[in-house]
C-alpha positions, 0 to 999 in steps of 0.5 A, spaced: 467 344 562 471 342 568 468 336 569 470 333 562 478 337 563 480 330 564 482 324 559 476 319 561 478 312 561 471 309 560 465 311 557 461 309 563 460 315 566 458 320 560 453 314 559 451 316 566 449 323 565 447 322 558 441 317 561 440 322 567 439 328 563 434 324 557 430 321 563 429 328 566 426 330 559 422 325 559 425 320 554 424 313 558 425 308 552 433 309 551 438 306 545 444 309 546 451 307 543 458 312 543 464 309 539 470 314 542 477 314 545 479 312 552 486 313 555 488 307 558 494 309 564 501 306 563 505 309 569 508 316 570 514 316 565 510 314 559 503 317 556 496 313 556 495 309 551 489 311 547 484 306 545 477 306 542 471 303 545 464 301 543 459 302 549 451 301 548 446 303 552 439 301 553 432 301 558 425 302 558 421 298 554 423 293 550 417 294 545 411 299 544 404 297 548 400 296 541 393 293 540 395 285 539 401 286 545 403 289 551 409 292 552 415 289 556 420 291 560 427 290 557 431 285 560 439 282 559 436 277 553 434 284 549 441 287 550 444 280 549 441 280 542 443 286 540 450 284 541 449 277 537 445 281 532 452 286 531 456 281 531 453 276 526 453 282 521 460 283 522 460 275 521 462 274 527 462 266 528 467 264 534 462 270 539 461 266 547 458 270 553 462 267 558 459 268 566 466 271 569 469 277 574 466 283 570 467 290 572 464 292 580 459 297 576 454 291 574 449 286 578 452 279 580 448 274 576 446 279 571 452 281 566 457 276 562 463 277 559 464 277 551 470 272 548 471 273 540 475 267 538 478 265 545 479 272 546 476 277 551 472 282 548 468 286 553 463 285 558 455 286 559 449 287 564 445 290 568 448 295 572 445 296 579 440 300 582 445 301 587 450 306 582 444 308 579 443 313 585 450 315 586 450 318 578 441 321 580 438 316 576 431 314 578 429 309 574 429 301 575 432 296 569 439 300 565 443 294 561 450 297 558 454 294 554 462 295 553 467 292 547 474 294 547 475 296 539 481 293 537 479 286 539 473 287 534 477 291 529 482 285 528 476 280 528 473 283 521 476 278 516 470 278 511 469 284 505 462 283 503 461 283 496 455 281 492 452 275 492 446 272 487 439 273 489 437 265 489 433 262 484 428 258 489 425 260 495 428 258 502 425 253 505 425 254 513 424 250 519 422 251 526 424 246 532 423 247 540 426 244 545 424 242 552 429 243 557 430 243 564 432 250 566 439 249 569 442 247 562 445 252 559 444 254 552 452 254 550 451 247 552 445 246 547 448 249 542 455 246 542 452 240 541 448 242 535 454 244 531 457 238 534 
């Protein structure tokens, strides 16, 4: 179609169209992702750089209403949890979420940059209502994630191998720490690692 006749530089506009279509068909609790090619402009004389990008979108309820719990709307930490789960599955150990300058389509104060081993890998955050309205999307909270695939693939070093099952059951302990709201979780993690 004419709206798809040019090479895309981001997966985000396609996600907004997909989100609008799903909402129009009554689908409110969405978890979408795409791993696709984007084209980055270099100069007039050179061909654009072809790169893969991973983009994910979450909106709606974090969990359905059940007899033992109420439904809860998604928040920033649900998206962050999904990213942490992905990185744990890929065995990335040096992942950091930093409050930094993120693309303009993210809500200020509810977005962050993602770094793997000190290298910028992507960004994630909430899409502001004004941006959603420009795409004709009528919903409250939409969370988006973008990861540069070349950074992601460069960091994969482990090959998964079978490990024998343990002879003894694990011993699990859980602790709770009460801290002031002003203390960042990254500083607590750093102290625990030391």
